The first five atom37 places (N, CA, C, CB, O) and aatype in JSON, in Angstrom:
{
  "aatype": [20, 20, 20, 20, 20, 20, 20, 20, 20, 20, 20, 20, 20, 20, 20, 20, 20, 20, 20, 20, 20, 20, 20, 20, 20, 20, 20, 20, 20, 20, 20, 20, 20, 20, 20, 20, 20, 20, 20, 20, 20, 20, 20, 20, 20, 20, 20, 20, 20, 20, 20, 20, 20, 20, 20, 20, 20, 20, 20, 20, 20, 20, 20, 20, 20, 20, 20, 20, 20, 20, 20, 20, 20, 20, 20, 20, 20, 20, 20, 20, 20, 20, 20, 20, 20, 20, 20, 20, 20, 20, 20, 20, 20, 20, 20, 20, 20, 20, 20, 20, 20, 20, 20, 20, 20, 20, 20, 20, 20, 20],
  "atom_mask": [
    [1, 1, 1, 1, 1],
    [1, 1, 1, 1, 1],
    [1, 1, 1, 1, 1],
    [1, 1, 1, 1, 1],
    [1, 1, 1, 1, 1],
    [1, 1, 1, 1, 1],
    [1, 1, 1, 1, 1],
    [1, 1, 1, 1, 1],
    [1, 1, 1, 1, 1],
    [1, 1, 1, 1, 1],
    [1, 1, 1, 1, 1],
    [1, 1, 1, 1, 1],
    [1, 1, 1, 1, 1],
    [1, 1, 1, 1, 1],
    [1, 1, 1, 1, 1],
    [1, 1, 1, 1, 1],
    [1, 1, 1, 1, 1],
    [1, 1, 1, 1, 1],
    [1, 1, 1, 1, 1],
    [1, 1, 1, 1, 1],
    [1, 1, 1, 1, 1],
    [1, 1, 1, 1, 1],
    [1, 1, 1, 1, 1],
    [1, 1, 1, 1, 1],
    [1, 1, 1, 1, 1],
    [1, 1, 1, 1, 1],
    [1, 1, 1, 1, 1],
    [1, 1, 1, 1, 1],
    [1, 1, 1, 1, 1],
    [1, 1, 1, 1, 1],
    [1, 1, 1, 1, 1],
    [1, 1, 1, 1, 1],
    [1, 1, 1, 1, 1],
    [1, 1, 1, 1, 1],
    [1, 1, 1, 1, 1],
    [1, 1, 1, 1, 1],
    [1, 1, 1, 1, 1],
    [1, 1, 1, 1, 1],
    [1, 1, 1, 1, 1],
    [1, 1, 1, 1, 1],
    [1, 1, 1, 1, 1],
    [1, 1, 1, 1, 1],
    [1, 1, 1, 1, 1],
    [1, 1, 1, 1, 1],
    [1, 1, 1, 1, 1],
    [1, 1, 1, 1, 1],
    [1, 1, 1, 1, 1],
    [1, 1, 1, 1, 1],
    [1, 1, 1, 1, 1],
    [1, 1, 1, 1, 1],
    [1, 1, 1, 1, 1],
    [1, 1, 1, 1, 1],
    [1, 1, 1, 1, 1],
    [1, 1, 1, 1, 1],
    [1, 1, 1, 1, 1],
    [1, 1, 1, 1, 1],
    [1, 1, 1, 1, 1],
    [1, 1, 1, 1, 1],
    [1, 1, 1, 1, 1],
    [1, 1, 1, 1, 1],
    [1, 1, 1, 1, 1],
    [1, 1, 1, 1, 1],
    [1, 1, 1, 1, 1],
    [1, 1, 1, 1, 1],
    [1, 1, 1, 1, 1],
    [1, 1, 1, 1, 1],
    [1, 1, 1, 1, 1],
    [1, 1, 1, 1, 1],
    [1, 1, 1, 1, 1],
    [1, 1, 1, 1, 1],
    [1, 1, 1, 1, 1],
    [1, 1, 1, 1, 1],
    [1, 1, 1, 1, 1],
    [1, 1, 1, 1, 1],
    [1, 1, 1, 1, 1],
    [1, 1, 1, 1, 1],
    [1, 1, 1, 1, 1],
    [1, 1, 1, 1, 1],
    [1, 1, 1, 1, 1],
    [1, 1, 1, 1, 1],
    [1, 1, 1, 1, 1],
    [1, 1, 1, 1, 1],
    [1, 1, 1, 1, 1],
    [1, 1, 1, 1, 1],
    [1, 1, 1, 1, 1],
    [1, 1, 1, 1, 1],
    [1, 1, 1, 1, 1],
    [1, 1, 1, 1, 1],
    [1, 1, 1, 1, 1],
    [1, 1, 1, 1, 1],
    [1, 1, 1, 1, 1],
    [1, 1, 1, 1, 1],
    [1, 1, 1, 1, 1],
    [1, 1, 1, 1, 1],
    [1, 1, 1, 1, 1],
    [1, 1, 1, 1, 1],
    [1, 1, 1, 1, 1],
    [1, 1, 1, 1, 1],
    [1, 1, 1, 1, 1],
    [1, 1, 1, 1, 1],
    [1, 1, 1, 1, 1],
    [1, 1, 1, 1, 1],
    [1, 1, 1, 1, 1],
    [1, 1, 1, 1, 1],
    [1, 1, 1, 1, 1],
    [1, 1, 1, 1, 1],
    [1, 1, 1, 1, 1],
    [1, 1, 1, 1, 1],
    [1, 1, 1, 1, 1],
    [1, 1, 1, 1, 1]
  ],
  "atom_positions": [
    [[-9.25, 5.31, -16.1], [-9.46, 5.55, -14.68], [-9.73, 4.26, -13.91], [-10.62, 6.52, -14.49], [-9.33, 4.12, -12.76]],
    [[-10.41, 3.31, -14.56], [-10.74, 2.06, -13.88], [-9.52, 1.31, -13.35], [-11.5, 1.17, -14.82], [-9.59, 0.77, -12.24]],
    [[-8.4, 1.24, -14.1], [-7.23, 0.54, -13.55], [-6.74, 1.17, -12.24], [-6.1, 0.54, -14.58], [-6.23, 0.47, -11.37]],
    [[-6.89, 2.48, -12.12], [-6.44, 3.14, -10.9], [-7.35, 2.84, -9.72], [-6.36, 4.63, -11.11], [-6.91, 2.88, -8.57]],
    [[-8.61, 2.55, -9.99], [-9.5, 2.12, -8.9], [-9.08, 0.75, -8.38], [-10.98, 2.08, -9.39], [-9.1, 0.5, -7.18]],
    [[-8.68, -0.14, -9.31], [-8.16, -1.44, -8.88], [-6.84, -1.28, -8.14], [-7.99, -2.37, -10.08], [-6.58, -2.0, -7.18]],
    [[-6.0, -0.36, -8.59], [-4.74, -0.11, -7.9], [-5.0, 0.44, -6.49], [-3.87, 0.88, -8.7], [-4.34, 0.03, -5.54]],
    [[-5.95, 1.35, -6.36], [-6.31, 1.88, -5.05], [-6.84, 0.76, -4.14], [-7.37, 2.99, -5.18], [-6.46, 0.69, -2.97]],
    [[-7.7, -0.1, -4.68], [-8.19, -1.23, -3.89], [-7.04, -2.13, -3.47], [-9.23, -2.03, -4.7], [-7.01, -2.61, -2.33]],
    [[-6.09, -2.37, -4.37], [-4.93, -3.2, -4.05], [-4.12, -2.58, -2.92], [-4.04, -3.39, -5.29], [-3.66, -3.28, -2.02]],
    [[-3.94, -1.27, -2.97], [-3.16, -0.57, -1.94], [-3.87, -0.66, -0.59], [-2.95, 0.91, -2.32], [-3.25, -1.0, 0.42]],
    [[-5.16, -0.36, -0.57], [-5.91, -0.36, 0.69], [-6.01, -1.77, 1.28], [-7.32, 0.2, 0.46], [-5.9, -1.94, 2.49]],
    [[-6.21, -2.78, 0.43], [-6.29, -4.16, 0.91], [-4.94, -4.6, 1.48], [-6.73, -5.11, -0.22], [-4.89, -5.27, 2.52]],
    [[-3.87, -4.24, 0.81], [-2.53, -4.61, 1.3], [-2.22, -3.91, 2.62], [-1.45, -4.26, 0.25], [-1.67, -4.52, 3.53]],
    [[-2.57, -2.65, 2.71], [-2.32, -1.91, 3.95], [-3.14, -2.49, 5.11], [-2.64, -0.41, 3.76], [-2.64, -2.62, 6.23]],
    [[-4.39, -2.84, 4.83], [-5.21, -3.46, 5.87], [-4.67, -4.81, 6.29], [-6.64, -3.62, 5.38], [-4.64, -5.13, 7.48]],
    [[-4.24, -5.6, 5.31], [-3.69, -6.92, 5.61], [-2.4, -6.81, 6.43], [-3.43, -7.7, 4.32], [-2.21, -7.54, 7.4]],
    [[-1.54, -5.91, 6.03], [-0.27, -5.75, 6.74], [-0.51, -5.22, 8.15], [0.66, -4.81, 5.97], [0.19, -5.63, 9.08]],
    [[-1.46, -4.33, 8.31], [-1.8, -3.82, 9.65], [-2.33, -4.94, 10.54], [-2.83, -2.67, 9.56], [-2.02, -5.0, 11.72]],
    [[-3.14, -5.82, 9.96], [-3.69, -6.94, 10.73], [-2.64, -7.99, 11.05], [-4.84, -7.58, 9.96], [-2.82, -8.81, 11.95]],
    [[-1.54, -7.98, 10.31], [-0.47, -8.96, 10.54], [0.05, -8.88, 11.97], [0.68, -8.73, 9.55], [0.27, -9.91, 12.6]],
    [[0.24, -7.69, 12.48], [0.71, -7.53, 13.86], [-0.35, -8.04, 14.84], [1.03, -6.04, 14.15], [-0.02, -8.72, 15.82]],
    [[-1.61, -7.72, 14.56], [-2.7, -8.14, 15.45], [-2.91, -9.66, 15.41], [-4.0, -7.43, 15.06], [-3.46, -10.23, 16.36]],
    [[-2.48, -10.32, 14.33], [-2.68, -11.77, 14.22], [-1.78, -12.54, 15.19], [-2.41, -12.23, 12.79], [-1.99, -13.73, 15.42]],
    [[-0.78, -11.86, 15.76], [0.14, -12.48, 16.72], [0.71, -13.79, 16.17], [-0.58, -12.73, 18.07], [0.52, -14.86, 16.74]],
    [[1.41, -13.65, 15.03], [2.02, -14.8, 14.34], [0.98, -15.84, 13.94], [3.08, -15.46, 15.23], [1.21, -17.04, 14.06]],
    [[-0.16, -15.37, 13.47], [-1.26, -16.21, 13.0], [-1.86, -17.09, 14.1], [-0.79, -17.08, 11.87], [-2.38, -18.17, 13.81]],
    [[-1.79, -16.65, 15.35], [-2.4, -17.4, 16.44], [-3.79, -16.88, 16.77], [-1.51, -17.33, 17.68], [-4.52, -17.51, 17.54]],
    [[-4.18, -15.73, 16.2], [-5.52, -15.18, 16.42], [-6.28, -15.26, 15.1], [-5.46, -13.69, 16.94], [-5.86, -14.7, 14.09]],
    [[-7.4, -15.97, 15.13], [-8.11, -16.35, 13.91], [-8.61, -15.16, 13.09], [-9.26, -17.22, 14.26], [-8.35, -15.11, 11.89]],
    [[-9.31, -14.22, 13.69], [-9.91, -13.13, 12.92], [-8.84, -12.25, 12.25], [-10.8, -12.28, 13.82], [-8.93, -12.0, 11.05]],
    [[-7.84, -11.76, 13.0], [-6.81, -10.98, 12.31], [-6.05, -11.79, 11.24], [-5.82, -10.44, 13.33], [-5.68, -11.25, 10.2]],
    [[-5.83, -13.08, 11.49], [-5.15, -13.92, 10.5], [-6.0, -14.05, 9.24], [-4.85, -15.33, 11.1], [-5.46, -14.04, 8.13]],
    [[-7.31, -14.18, 9.39], [-8.2, -14.26, 8.23], [-8.2, -12.94, 7.46], [-9.63, -14.61, 8.68], [-8.28, -12.95, 6.23]],
    [[-8.12, -11.81, 8.17], [-8.05, -10.5, 7.52], [-6.76, -10.39, 6.71], [-8.12, -9.36, 8.57], [-6.76, -9.86, 5.6]],
    [[-5.67, -10.89, 7.27], [-4.38, -10.87, 6.56], [-4.49, -11.65, 5.25], [-3.25, -11.47, 7.46], [-4.13, -11.14, 4.19]],
    [[-4.97, -12.86, 5.32], [-5.06, -13.71, 4.13], [-6.0, -13.11, 3.09], [-5.53, -15.13, 4.52], [-5.66, -13.0, 1.92]],
    [[-7.19, -12.71, 3.53], [-8.17, -12.13, 2.6], [-7.64, -10.83, 2.0], [-9.51, -11.87, 3.31], [-7.81, -10.58, 0.8]],
    [[-6.99, -10.01, 2.81], [-6.46, -8.74, 2.33], [-5.4, -8.91, 1.27], [-5.9, -7.94, 3.46], [-5.38, -8.19, 0.27]],
    [[-4.5, -9.88, 1.47], [-3.45, -10.1, 0.47], [-4.02, -10.71, -0.81], [-2.36, -11.01, 1.04], [-3.56, -10.39, -1.9]],
    [[-5.02, -11.58, -0.69], [-5.65, -12.14, -1.89], [-6.3, -11.03, -2.7], [-6.69, -13.23, -1.51], [-6.11, -10.95, -3.92]],
    [[-7.09, -10.18, -2.03], [-7.75, -9.06, -2.72], [-6.71, -8.12, -3.32], [-8.68, -8.29, -1.75], [-6.87, -7.65, -4.45]],
    [[-5.66, -7.84, -2.56], [-4.63, -6.92, -3.02], [-3.94, -7.42, -4.28], [-3.61, -6.71, -1.93], [-3.83, -6.69, -5.27]],
    [[-3.47, -8.66, -4.26], [-2.74, -9.17, -5.42], [-3.65, -9.37, -6.63], [-2.05, -10.48, -5.07], [-3.24, -9.16, -7.77]],
    [[-4.9, -9.78, -6.38], [-5.83, -9.91, -7.5], [-6.09, -8.54, -8.13], [-7.16, -10.55, -7.03], [-6.05, -8.4, -9.35]],
    [[-6.35, -7.54, -7.29], [-6.61, -6.19, -7.81], [-5.39, -5.62, -8.51], [-7.03, -5.26, -6.66], [-5.51, -4.96, -9.54]],
    [[-4.21, -5.87, -7.96], [-2.98, -5.4, -8.6], [-2.8, -6.08, -9.96], [-1.77, -5.68, -7.7], [-2.34, -5.45, -10.91]],
    [[-3.15, -7.35, -10.06], [-3.01, -8.05, -11.34], [-3.93, -7.46, -12.4], [-3.31, -9.53, -11.16], [-3.58, -7.44, -13.58]],
    [[-5.09, -6.97, -11.99], [-5.99, -6.31, -12.94], [-5.43, -4.94, -13.34], [-7.41, -6.16, -12.33], [-5.47, -4.56, -14.51]],
    [[-4.91, -4.21, -12.36], [-4.37, -2.88, -12.63], [-3.21, -2.92, -13.62], [-3.92, -2.22, -11.33], [-3.09, -2.05, -14.48]],
    [[-2.34, -3.94, -13.49], [-1.15, -3.97, -14.35], [-1.45, -4.45, -15.76], [-0.1, -4.87, -13.73], [-0.55, -4.52, -16.59]],
    [[-2.69, -4.76, -16.05], [-3.07, -5.02, -17.44], [-2.91, -3.74, -18.27], [-4.53, -5.55, -17.53], [-2.59, -3.8, -19.46]],
    [[-3.13, -2.6, -17.63], [-3.11, -1.3, -18.3], [-1.97, -0.41, -17.82], [-4.42, -0.59, -18.1], [-1.28, 0.21, -18.63]],
    [[-1.77, -0.35, -16.52], [-0.73, 0.5, -15.94], [0.61, -0.25, -16.06], [-1.04, 0.86, -14.43], [0.68, -1.43, -15.72]],
    [[1.67, 0.41, -16.53], [2.97, -0.26, -16.6], [3.37, -0.83, -15.24], [4.05, 0.73, -17.09], [3.21, -0.18, -14.21]],
    [[3.89, -2.04, -15.25], [4.19, -2.78, -14.03], [5.05, -1.99, -13.04], [4.88, -4.06, -14.38], [4.73, -1.93, -11.86]],
    [[6.13, -1.4, -13.52], [7.03, -0.67, -12.63], [6.36, 0.5, -11.94], [8.22, -0.17, -13.39], [6.58, 0.75, -10.76]],
    [[5.53, 1.22, -12.68], [4.83, 2.36, -12.09], [3.75, 1.91, -11.13], [4.23, 3.23, -13.19], [3.57, 2.5, -10.07]],
    [[3.02, 0.87, -11.51], [1.99, 0.35, -10.61], [2.62, -0.12, -9.3], [1.22, -0.81, -11.28], [2.1, 0.16, -8.22]],
    [[3.72, -0.84, -9.41], [4.38, -1.33, -8.21], [4.95, -0.19, -7.37], [5.49, -2.31, -8.58], [4.87, -0.23, -6.14]],
    [[5.5, 0.82, -8.01], [6.03, 1.98, -7.28], [4.91, 2.66, -6.5], [6.7, 2.98, -8.24], [5.08, 3.01, -5.33]],
    [[3.77, 2.85, -7.13], [2.65, 3.48, -6.45], [2.1, 2.57, -5.36], [1.54, 3.84, -7.45], [1.81, 3.03, -4.25]],
    [[1.95, 1.29, -5.66], [1.41, 0.32, -4.7], [2.29, 0.26, -3.45], [1.31, -1.09, -5.35], [1.78, 0.31, -2.33]],
    [[3.58, 0.16, -3.65], [4.47, 0.04, -2.49], [4.64, 1.37, -1.77], [5.83, -0.51, -2.92], [4.64, 1.42, -0.54]],
    [[4.8, 2.46, -2.53], [5.02, 3.77, -1.89], [3.83, 4.24, -1.09], [5.35, 4.8, -2.94], [3.98, 4.63, 0.07]],
    [[2.66, 4.2, -1.69], [1.45, 4.64, -0.97], [1.13, 3.64, 0.14], [0.24, 4.77, -1.94], [0.66, 4.02, 1.21]],
    [[1.4, 2.36, -0.12], [1.19, 1.34, 0.91], [2.06, 1.59, 2.14], [1.48, -0.03, 0.36], [1.59, 1.45, 3.27]],
    [[3.31, 1.97, 1.93], [4.2, 2.27, 3.05], [3.64, 3.41, 3.89], [5.62, 2.63, 2.54], [3.64, 3.35, 5.12]],
    [[3.16, 4.44, 3.22], [2.6, 5.59, 3.93], [1.37, 5.17, 4.74], [2.23, 6.71, 2.93], [1.2, 5.59, 5.88]],
    [[0.51, 4.34, 4.14], [-0.68, 3.86, 4.85], [-0.31, 3.01, 6.07], [-1.56, 3.04, 3.9], [-0.93, 3.13, 7.12]],
    [[0.71, 2.16, 5.91], [1.14, 1.3, 7.02], [1.72, 2.14, 8.16], [2.18, 0.28, 6.53], [1.46, 1.86, 9.33]],
    [[2.49, 3.15, 7.82], [3.05, 4.02, 8.86], [1.92, 4.73, 9.6], [4.02, 5.04, 8.24], [1.96, 4.85, 10.82]],
    [[0.93, 5.21, 8.85], [-0.22, 5.87, 9.49], [-0.99, 4.89, 10.38], [-1.17, 6.46, 8.42], [-1.39, 5.25, 11.49]],
    [[-1.19, 3.67, 9.91], [-1.9, 2.67, 10.71], [-1.11, 2.32, 11.96], [-2.16, 1.4, 9.87], [-1.68, 2.16, 13.04]],
    [[0.2, 2.19, 11.83], [1.05, 1.92, 12.99], [0.95, 3.03, 14.03], [2.49, 1.74, 12.56], [0.93, 2.76, 15.23]],
    [[0.9, 4.25, 13.57], [0.77, 5.4, 14.47], [-0.59, 5.39, 15.18], [0.95, 6.73, 13.69], [-0.66, 5.58, 16.39]],
    [[-1.66, 5.18, 14.41], [-3.02, 5.25, 14.96], [-3.35, 4.04, 15.83], [-4.04, 5.36, 13.82], [-3.83, 4.2, 16.95]],
    [[-3.09, 2.84, 15.33], [-3.54, 1.63, 16.02], [-2.54, 1.05, 17.01], [-3.88, 0.58, 15.03], [-2.93, 0.42, 17.99]],
    [[-1.25, 1.27, 16.76], [-0.23, 0.65, 17.61], [0.65, 1.66, 18.34], [0.63, -0.25, 16.79], [1.62, 1.28, 18.99]],
    [[0.29, 2.94, 18.23], [1.01, 4.02, 18.93], [2.51, 4.02, 18.62], [0.81, 3.9, 20.44], [3.33, 4.3, 19.49]],
    [[2.85, 3.71, 17.36], [4.24, 3.71, 16.92], [4.56, 5.08, 16.35], [4.51, 2.58, 15.87], [3.9, 5.55, 15.43]],
    [[5.58, 5.72, 16.89], [5.92, 7.08, 16.44], [7.04, 7.03, 15.41], [6.34, 7.95, 17.64], [7.68, 6.0, 15.18]],
    [[7.26, 8.19, 14.78], [8.26, 8.32, 13.73], [9.23, 9.44, 14.15], [7.6, 8.63, 12.34], [8.79, 10.49, 14.62]],
    [[10.54, 9.21, 13.99], [11.5, 10.26, 14.3], [11.7, 11.16, 13.08], [12.85, 9.65, 14.76], [11.08, 10.96, 12.04]],
    [[12.57, 12.14, 13.22], [12.8, 13.12, 12.16], [13.26, 12.47, 10.86], [13.82, 14.14, 12.62], [12.74, 12.79, 9.79]],
    [[14.22, 11.57, 10.94], [14.72, 10.93, 9.72], [13.66, 10.04, 9.09], [15.98, 10.11, 10.03], [13.57, 9.95, 7.86]],
    [[12.85, 9.38, 9.9], [11.74, 8.59, 9.37], [10.75, 9.48, 8.64], [11.04, 7.82, 10.5], [10.27, 9.13, 7.56]],
    [[10.45, 10.63, 9.23], [9.55, 11.59, 8.58], [10.13, 12.11, 7.28], [9.26, 12.74, 9.51], [9.4, 12.3, 6.3]],
    [[11.43, 12.35, 7.26], [12.09, 12.8, 6.03], [11.99, 11.72, 4.95], [13.58, 13.15, 6.3], [11.7, 12.02, 3.79]],
    [[12.23, 10.47, 5.32], [12.12, 9.37, 4.37], [10.71, 9.24, 3.81], [12.54, 8.07, 5.02], [10.53, 9.02, 2.61]],
    [[9.72, 9.39, 4.67], [8.33, 9.33, 4.22], [8.05, 10.49, 3.26], [7.36, 9.39, 5.43], [7.35, 10.31, 2.26]],
    [[8.58, 11.65, 3.56], [8.41, 12.79, 2.66], [9.0, 12.53, 1.29], [9.06, 14.03, 3.26], [8.43, 12.93, 0.28]],
    [[10.15, 11.85, 1.25], [10.76, 11.5, -0.03], [9.91, 10.49, -0.81], [12.16, 10.94, 0.2], [9.82, 10.57, -2.03]],
    [[9.3, 9.55, -0.09], [8.41, 8.59, -0.74], [7.21, 9.33, -1.35], [7.93, 7.51, 0.26], [6.84, 9.08, -2.5]],
    [[6.62, 10.23, -0.58], [5.49, 11.01, -1.08], [5.91, 11.82, -2.3], [4.94, 11.94, 0.02], [5.18, 11.88, -3.29]],
    [[7.08, 12.44, -2.24], [7.58, 13.22, -3.38], [7.74, 12.33, -4.61], [8.92, 13.9, -3.03], [7.4, 12.75, -5.72]],
    [[8.24, 11.14, -4.43], [8.4, 10.22, -5.55], [7.07, 9.83, -6.17], [9.14, 8.99, -5.1], [6.95, 9.78, -7.4]],
    [[6.08, 9.56, -5.35], [4.75, 9.22, -5.86], [4.16, 10.39, -6.62], [3.81, 8.8, -4.7], [3.56, 10.2, -7.68]],
    [[4.32, 11.61, -6.1], [3.8, 12.8, -6.77], [4.5, 13.0, -8.12], [4.0, 14.05, -5.88], [3.83, 13.27, -9.12]],
    [[5.82, 12.87, -8.15], [6.57, 13.05, -9.39], [6.11, 12.03, -10.44], [8.09, 12.9, -9.14], [5.9, 12.38, -11.61]],
    [[5.96, 10.78, -10.03], [5.51, 9.75, -10.97], [4.14, 10.12, -11.55], [5.45, 8.38, -10.29], [3.93, 10.04, -12.76]],
    [[3.23, 10.5, -10.67], [1.87, 10.78, -11.13], [1.73, 12.06, -11.95], [0.96, 10.85, -9.96], [0.92, 12.11, -12.88]],
    [[2.5, 13.06, -11.62], [2.33, 14.34, -12.31], [3.2, 14.48, -13.56], [2.64, 15.48, -11.36], [2.8, 15.13, -14.52]],
    [[4.37, 13.89, -13.56], [5.32, 14.2, -14.61], [5.74, 13.03, -15.51], [6.51, 14.76, -13.99], [6.32, 13.27, -16.57]],
    [[5.47, 11.8, -15.13], [5.89, 10.7, -15.96], [4.98, 10.53, -17.16], [5.94, 9.42, -15.15], [3.75, 10.53, -17.03]],
    [[5.57, 10.38, -18.31], [4.79, 10.14, -19.53], [4.45, 8.67, -19.69], [5.55, 10.63, -20.77], [3.65, 8.32, -20.56]],
    [[5.04, 7.81, -18.87], [4.76, 6.38, -18.96], [3.51, 5.96, -18.22], [5.92, 5.61, -18.43], [3.0, 4.87, -18.45]],
    [[3.02, 6.81, -17.34], [1.83, 6.48, -16.56], [0.61, 6.66, -17.44], [1.73, 7.36, -15.28], [0.45, 7.69, -18.1]],
    [[-0.25, 5.66, -17.45], [-1.48, 5.71, -18.24], [-2.48, 6.62, -17.54], [-2.09, 4.28, -18.44], [-2.71, 6.5, -16.33]],
    [[-3.05, 7.54, -18.29], [-4.01, 8.48, -17.69], [-5.39, 8.19, -18.2], [-3.63, 9.93, -18.0], [-6.34, 8.88, -17.82]]
  ]
}
């Protein structure tokens, strides 16, 4: 279970860093730029710990898939960015893929 806590931390840190990327205004605003840098450092460090146990491909699939969903949610909440029907369908497919990996793959460490 511990590797998944590091994976969750990696996902949340990456999503926070990526969300702050827009607010950093091309790294011209100090606080958001510092959040971006710190978030990516925490994310990659946590991901490196997670992949000691979780197979790399599965960890990356979960990290990127759940991260995409978090970024879309952050864009909607903080930047008022909406999603059209096809975007929503694509997000649904990403969610389905994450669910399939977690529930049915025998390669995922439990």
